RODO-2510 file (C-alpha; in nm, 4 decimals, decimal comma):
residues 115
     n   res          X          Y          Z
     1     m     0,0000     0,0000     0,0000
     2     n     0,1559     0,3292    -0,1014
     3     v     0,1205     0,6648     0,0749
     4     g    -0,1468     0,7930    -0,1652
     5     n    -0,3769     0,4981    -0,1033
     6     a    -0,3255     0,5202     0,2741
     7     f    -0,4073     0,8928     0,2681
     8     l    -0,7183     0,8294     0,0561
     9     l    -0,8293     0,5559     0,2952
    10     a    -0,7816     0,7880     0,5953
    11     v    -0,9842     1,0631     0,4232
    12     v    -1,2660     0,8191     0,3433
    13     i    -1,2745     0,6890     0,7014
    14     i    -1,2776     1,0410     0,8469
    15     g    -1,5545     1,1336     0,6021
    16     i    -1,7656     0,8344     0,7041
    17     i    -1,7212     0,9151     1,0735
    18     a    -1,8096     1,2816     1,0169
    19     g    -2,1143     1,1762     0,8152
    20     l    -2,2362     0,9464     1,0920
    21     y    -2,1947     1,2216     1,3506
    22     g    -2,3872     1,4568     1,1200
    23     v    -2,6744     1,2099     1,0804
    24     a    -2,6857     1,1566     1,4580
    25     f    -2,6904     1,5350     1,5077
    26     l    -2,9821     1,5751     1,2660
    27     l    -3,1843     1,2882     1,4130
    28     r    -3,1448     1,3725     1,7809
    29     l    -3,4572     1,4087     1,9913
    30     g    -3,3887     1,7404     2,1675
    31     s    -3,3461     2,0848     2,0186
    32     t    -3,0269     2,1472     2,2165
    33     l    -2,7613     1,9194     2,3538
    34     r    -2,8882     1,9930     2,7056
    35     d    -3,2305     1,8417     2,6227
    36     v    -3,0857     1,5096     2,5121
    37     r    -3,0470     1,2618     2,7965
    38     p    -2,9237     0,9213     2,6827
    39     f    -2,9160     0,7881     3,0393
    40     l    -3,2129     0,5646     3,1301
    41     s    -3,3857     0,6194     2,7956
    42     g    -3,4372     0,9893     2,8621
    43     h    -3,5621     0,9636     3,2201
    44     a    -3,4092     1,1915     3,4808
    45     p    -3,1356     1,0155     3,6788
    46     a    -3,2193     0,9331     4,0402
    47     e    -2,8649     0,9959     4,1656
    48     h    -2,5469     1,1620     4,0492
    49     a    -2,3290     0,9761     3,8006
    50     v    -2,0271     0,9721     4,0318
    51     s    -2,2179     0,8599     4,3413
    52     r    -2,0697     0,5855     4,5557
    53     y    -2,1393     0,2185     4,5068
    54     h    -2,1913    -0,0192     4,7946
    55     v    -1,8800    -0,2107     4,8869
    56     r    -2,0379    -0,5489     4,8002
    57     w    -2,0344    -0,4550     4,4311
    58     y    -1,6546    -0,4566     4,4291
    59     t    -1,6435    -0,8101     4,5663
    60     l    -1,8962    -0,9278     4,3112
    61     t    -1,6924    -0,7602     4,0391
    62     m    -1,3810    -0,9492     4,1473
    63     i    -1,5705    -1,2783     4,1370
    64     f    -1,7008    -1,1934     3,7894
    65     l    -1,3482    -1,1135     3,6736
    66     a    -1,2262    -1,4476     3,8089
    67     f    -1,4821    -1,6324     3,5973
    68     d    -1,4155    -1,4044     3,3024
    69     m    -1,0433    -1,4815     3,3178
    70     e    -1,1302    -1,8485     3,3361
    71     m    -1,3022    -1,8229     2,9996
    72     v    -1,0183    -1,6163     2,8526
    73     f    -0,7743    -1,8966     2,9353
    74     m    -1,0053    -2,1868     2,8530
    75     y    -1,0759    -2,0957     2,4908
    76     p    -0,7119    -2,1048     2,3758
    77     w    -0,6569    -2,4096     2,5950
    78     t    -0,9159    -2,6027     2,3945
    79     l    -0,7087    -2,5461     2,0819
    80     v    -0,3851    -2,6881     2,2230
    81     v    -0,5087    -2,9578     2,4603
    82     a    -0,4972    -3,2268     2,1919
    83     e    -0,1378    -3,1414     2,1030
    84     e    -0,0092    -3,1027     2,4587
    85     g    -0,1875    -3,4040     2,6035
    86     m    -0,2171    -3,4813     2,9715
    87     t     0,0074    -3,1925     3,0775
    88     a    -0,2440    -2,9379     2,9510
    89     v    -0,5292    -3,1180     3,1258
    90     v    -0,3439    -3,1200     3,4585
    91     e    -0,2529    -2,7517     3,4231
    92     m    -0,6159    -2,6596     3,3523
    93     f    -0,7395    -2,8517     3,6553
    94     v    -0,4794    -2,6771     3,8730
    95     f    -0,5996    -2,3427     3,7347
    96     l    -0,9641    -2,4345     3,7968
    97     g    -0,8737    -2,5521     4,1469
    98     i    -0,7180    -2,2146     4,2270
    99     l    -1,0293    -2,0384     4,0977
   100     f    -1,2524    -2,2734     4,2952
   101     a    -1,0508    -2,2018     4,6098
   102     g    -1,1021    -1,8283     4,5542
   103     v    -1,4760    -1,8661     4,5020
   104     t    -1,5011    -2,0933     4,8063
   105     y    -1,3192    -1,8321     5,0134
   106     a    -1,5523    -1,5582     4,8859
   107     w    -1,8541    -1,7765     4,9645
   108     r    -1,7257    -1,8502     5,3138
   109     e    -1,6634    -1,4803     5,3797
   110     g    -2,0193    -1,3972     5,2704
   111     a    -1,9379    -1,2181     4,9464
   112     l    -2,2195    -1,4005     4,7670
   113     r    -2,4759    -1,3193     5,0368
   114     w    -2,6895    -1,0376     4,9050
   115     s    -2,8540    -0,9186     5,2256
***
């Protein structure tokens, strides 16, 4: 790809983005930007956007991230498990055991109790 084609591609992409912003500007619901409230489908928010969250949300987030990371590592593992053999299976069960220990600890500490 030469410089001319790259420049033309950049101009086309910037033009498409500007066009989409223009269409969104023309189709907006309010007459000014202050009238448009995308939060909660246009309803007034009940609290400020930077208000505090309860501490239990952070624990739940950590548990979610543990399961999310499990999936991130399991998908590539499925591609190499046939080539690696029993070693890959043992490593995955060690990984799952560590995750299970973390979830068991969170359960024991009451992180999954909602009230």
